[in-house]
Residue frames relative to the residue before (quaternion, step in Angstrom):
aa qw qx qy qz dx dy dz
M 1.0000 0.0000 0.0000 0.0000 0.00 0.00 0.00
Q 0.6055 0.5629 -0.3319 0.4543 3.58 1.05 -0.65
T 0.6571 0.5393 -0.2754 0.4489 3.43 1.02 -0.90
F 0.6417 0.5146 -0.3036 0.4809 3.46 1.16 -0.86
I 0.6181 0.5844 -0.3079 0.4262 3.49 1.03 -0.99
L 0.6823 0.4915 -0.2650 0.4718 3.49 0.94 -1.09
A 0.6743 0.4620 -0.3387 0.4660 3.60 0.85 -0.72
A 0.6197 0.5417 -0.3412 0.4540 3.64 0.98 -0.85
E 0.6988 0.4415 -0.3025 0.4747 3.65 0.80 -0.97
T 0.5648 0.5649 -0.4020 0.4476 3.68 1.07 -0.36
G 0.7184 0.4042 -0.2114 0.5252 3.51 1.16 -0.70
G 0.6310 -0.5979 0.3095 0.3855 3.59 1.13 0.52
L 0.5174 0.6045 -0.4522 0.4029 3.63 1.20 0.17
G 0.3726 -0.6593 0.6120 0.2279 3.49 -1.49 0.37
C 0.0784 -0.7818 0.6167 0.0481 3.58 -1.11 0.46
C 0.0283 -0.7730 0.6334 0.0201 3.49 -1.29 0.65
P 0.3249 -0.7501 0.5537 0.1587 3.66 -0.43 1.18
I 0.1199 -0.7936 0.5964 0.0129 3.62 -0.91 0.89
S 0.1109 -0.8336 0.5397 0.0399 3.53 -0.20 1.31
V 0.5305 0.6255 -0.4114 0.3976 3.61 1.21 -0.46
I 0.4305 0.7015 -0.4783 0.3064 3.70 1.14 -0.15
R 0.5700 0.6040 -0.3642 0.4215 3.66 1.19 -0.78
N 0.6570 0.5216 -0.3175 0.4421 3.62 1.04 -0.66
H 0.7315 0.2938 -0.2109 0.5780 3.57 1.32 -0.16
A 0.1020 0.8613 -0.4898 0.0887 3.55 1.02 0.74
D 0.6309 0.5447 -0.3267 0.4456 3.60 1.00 -0.83
A 0.6941 0.4590 -0.2921 0.4714 3.51 0.77 -1.07
V 0.6465 0.5115 -0.3518 0.4435 3.70 0.83 -0.75
V 0.6293 0.5147 -0.3474 0.4673 3.61 0.88 -0.89
E 0.7144 0.4401 -0.3068 0.4492 3.61 0.81 -0.91
I 0.6112 0.5613 -0.3303 0.4496 3.63 1.02 -0.60
L 0.7907 0.2997 -0.1414 0.5148 3.49 0.88 -1.00
G 0.4352 -0.7410 0.4383 0.2636 3.62 1.25 0.14
L 0.2111 0.8107 -0.5152 0.1808 3.59 1.07 0.75
P 0.3983 -0.7138 0.5228 0.2420 3.61 -0.97 0.78
D 0.6960 -0.4021 0.3554 0.4770 3.57 -1.26 0.11
K 0.8353 0.2071 -0.2128 0.4627 3.45 -1.40 0.68
V 0.6137 0.3934 -0.3764 0.5718 3.61 1.16 0.63
F 0.1220 0.7973 -0.5798 0.1152 3.65 -0.67 1.08
P 0.5476 -0.6317 0.4592 0.3004 3.56 -1.23 0.63
V 0.2069 -0.7527 0.6166 0.1016 3.59 -1.00 0.91
A 0.8007 -0.0713 0.1387 0.5784 3.50 0.84 -0.99
G 0.2499 -0.7218 0.6113 0.2070 3.56 -1.13 0.47
L 0.1647 -0.7500 0.6315 0.1079 3.58 -1.29 0.28
C 0.2277 -0.7254 0.6446 0.0802 3.42 -0.87 1.22
V 0.0147 0.7832 -0.6188 0.0586 3.58 -1.00 1.00
G 0.3601 0.7269 -0.5380 0.2290 3.45 -1.02 0.87
Y 0.6277 -0.5384 0.4017 0.3935 3.55 -1.25 -0.01
P 0.4016 -0.7554 0.4563 0.2449 3.60 -0.44 1.15
A 0.3907 -0.6870 0.5655 0.2359 3.56 -1.04 0.94
A 0.8197 0.1057 -0.0624 0.5595 3.69 0.99 -0.34
A 0.5686 -0.5953 0.4001 0.4027 3.60 -0.97 0.39
G 0.3437 -0.7360 0.5544 0.1812 3.69 -0.88 0.87
H 0.2791 -0.7160 0.6022 0.2164 3.48 -1.38 -0.41
V 0.4171 -0.6474 0.5868 0.2499 3.47 -1.21 0.59
S 0.4630 -0.6914 0.4984 0.2433 3.51 -0.90 1.08
M 0.4253 -0.6882 0.4980 0.3123 3.60 -0.92 0.66
R 0.4173 -0.7165 0.5052 0.2392 3.55 -1.03 0.54
L 0.5999 -0.5241 0.4411 0.4134 3.58 -1.15 0.44
P 0.5212 -0.6227 0.4628 0.3556 3.64 -1.06 0.52
L 0.6803 -0.5139 0.3466 0.3911 3.58 -1.16 0.48
E 0.6709 0.5293 -0.3066 0.4192 3.50 0.95 -0.96
A 0.6382 0.4696 -0.3433 0.5043 3.63 1.22 -0.18
T 0.8141 0.3521 -0.1540 0.4354 3.57 1.01 -0.50
V 0.7279 0.3539 -0.2154 0.5464 3.52 1.19 -0.37
H 0.0276 0.7614 -0.6463 0.0424 3.63 -0.91 0.92
M 0.2998 -0.7610 0.5609 0.1278 3.46 -1.11 1.01
D 0.8664 0.0314 -0.1206 0.4835 3.51 -0.88 1.11
L 0.7927 0.0281 0.0146 0.6088 3.64 0.90 -0.82
Y 0.4905 -0.5880 0.5385 0.3517 3.63 -1.20 0.50
D 0.0729 -0.7888 0.6099 -0.0229 3.45 -1.01 1.10
G 0.1102 -0.8563 0.5023 0.0492 3.59 -0.05 1.11
Q 0.4233 0.7008 -0.4673 0.3337 3.51 1.30 0.13
G 0.8184 0.1801 -0.1872 0.5126 3.54 -0.83 1.12
L 0.4052 0.7300 -0.4644 0.2954 3.54 1.30 0.13
A 0.6539 0.5188 -0.3214 0.4472 3.59 0.82 -1.09
E 0.6665 0.5030 -0.2996 0.4616 3.64 0.95 -0.93
A 0.6482 0.5104 -0.3145 0.4695 3.61 0.98 -0.83
V 0.6884 0.4785 -0.2988 0.4559 3.58 0.84 -0.83
D 0.6545 0.4978 -0.3141 0.4745 3.58 1.08 -0.77
A 0.6041 0.5353 -0.3436 0.4800 3.71 1.13 -0.56
Y 0.6132 0.5468 -0.3067 0.4806 3.45 1.15 -0.83
D 0.6602 0.5184 -0.3105 0.4460 3.54 0.80 -1.02
R 0.6677 0.5160 -0.2843 0.4551 3.54 0.92 -0.98
R 0.6719 0.4855 -0.2930 0.4763 3.64 0.94 -0.87
R 0.6622 0.4915 -0.3087 0.4740 3.45 0.92 -0.84
D 0.6695 0.4784 -0.3160 0.4723 3.60 0.91 -0.76
A 0.6111 0.5273 -0.3774 0.4539 3.65 0.97 -0.52
R 0.7020 0.4184 -0.2971 0.4938 3.60 1.01 -0.65
Y 0.8089 -0.0949 0.0516 0.5779 3.71 0.84 -0.68
S 0.1308 -0.8010 0.5841 0.0095 3.46 -0.32 1.33
L 0.4538 -0.6860 0.5273 0.2130 3.49 -1.08 1.06
P 0.4220 -0.6711 0.5311 0.2991 3.63 -0.78 0.95
R 0.6888 -0.4849 0.3915 0.3704 3.49 -1.44 0.54
E 0.6999 0.4818 -0.2938 0.4377 3.63 0.89 -0.81
Q 0.6305 0.5172 -0.3263 0.4780 3.57 1.24 -0.11
Q 0.4279 0.6945 -0.4654 0.3433 3.60 1.11 -0.01
R 0.4534 -0.7033 0.4910 0.2422 3.54 -0.86 1.12
S 0.8949 -0.0158 -0.0017 0.4459 3.58 -1.15 0.96
P 0.1184 0.8228 -0.5531 0.0545 3.62 0.64 0.87
D 0.5594 0.5858 -0.4018 0.4271 3.56 1.21 -0.34
V 0.6805 0.4300 -0.2531 0.5367 3.65 1.12 -0.58
F 0.8515 0.2116 -0.1023 0.4687 3.72 0.60 -1.02
G 0.5107 -0.6460 0.4336 0.3659 3.57 1.28 -0.05
H 0.5406 -0.5731 0.4769 0.3897 3.66 -1.18 -0.20
A 0.2765 -0.7279 0.6002 0.1831 3.55 -1.02 0.83
S 0.4964 -0.6346 0.4891 0.3343 3.52 -1.12 0.79
F 0.7455 0.1469 -0.1041 0.6417 3.66 1.07 -0.65
Y 0.0623 -0.8014 0.5937 -0.0366 3.57 -0.52 1.13
G 0.0134 -0.8244 0.5618 -0.0684 3.59 -0.08 1.35
W 0.7429 -0.3921 0.3039 0.4496 3.48 -1.32 -0.04
S 0.6701 0.4826 -0.3276 0.4591 3.64 0.84 -0.91
E 0.6089 0.5061 -0.3941 0.4667 3.73 0.88 -0.62
D 0.6469 0.5524 -0.3130 0.4224 3.59 0.80 -0.90
K 0.7011 0.4702 -0.2268 0.4856 3.51 0.95 -1.03
A 0.6032 0.5353 -0.3326 0.4889 3.57 1.16 -0.69
R 0.6846 0.4492 -0.3058 0.4858 3.65 0.91 -0.87
Q 0.6439 0.5043 -0.3610 0.4481 3.62 1.01 -0.66
A 0.6773 0.4816 -0.2950 0.4715 3.67 0.89 -0.78
A 0.6273 0.5537 -0.3581 0.4142 3.61 1.13 -0.40
Q 0.7109 0.3661 -0.2358 0.5522 3.57 1.29 -0.30
P 0.3689 -0.7629 0.4735 0.2403 3.54 -0.29 1.13
E 0.1124 -0.7707 0.6256 0.0443 3.57 -1.13 0.83
G 0.7857 0.3547 -0.2162 0.4584 3.58 -1.13 0.47
Q 0.3491 0.7686 -0.4716 0.2551 3.60 1.11 0.20
T 0.6718 0.5025 -0.2381 0.4894 3.57 1.19 -0.73
F 0.5437 0.6649 -0.4113 0.3052 3.58 1.05 -0.68
P 0.6337 0.4931 -0.3911 0.4497 3.82 0.64 -0.69
A 0.6246 0.5142 -0.3395 0.4797 3.65 0.80 -1.02
F 0.6658 0.5140 -0.3223 0.4344 3.61 0.70 -1.05
L 0.6782 0.5208 -0.2972 0.4249 3.55 0.83 -0.90
R 0.6367 0.5183 -0.3130 0.4775 3.54 1.08 -0.91
T 0.6745 0.4957 -0.3001 0.4574 3.63 0.88 -0.91
H 0.7341 0.3850 -0.2529 0.4989 3.60 1.20 -0.38
G 0.7985 -0.4254 0.1780 0.3870 3.55 0.96 0.71
F 0.6377 0.5192 -0.3356 0.4596 3.52 1.31 -0.12
R 0.2730 -0.7164 0.6278 0.1341 3.45 -1.29 0.76
L 0.2322 -0.8063 0.5397 0.0680 3.51 -0.81 1.10
D 0.6402 0.5119 -0.3412 0.4602 3.62 1.20 0.37
């Protein structure tokens, strides 16, 4: 997929991988008429961008790389600083906050708040059952 994305972007196209497609596998199989033992892993939207996009900033190495042993010291501060830098570059509008009906609206909605909300709601629980009904054994 990454090779296709690089080739498409070289040609002036924009791309957006969609992993949440696995949460709707039954509908995708029906729409595409997929046979048993064929299942969706990801979708890929491709087209000419209507507006300039942005590349998401990555977490700093001090938050993701640990030598010999995990060291969480300073992790909260590193993530908070990342949230603030990311928000300064691209702030999510209030209407894009995840699940406000469950969590309410946050006055500051950074990356870590978004990921915490995402992790609080299980995804993909139906995927193993989907695979079994489409010819895969998981034992």
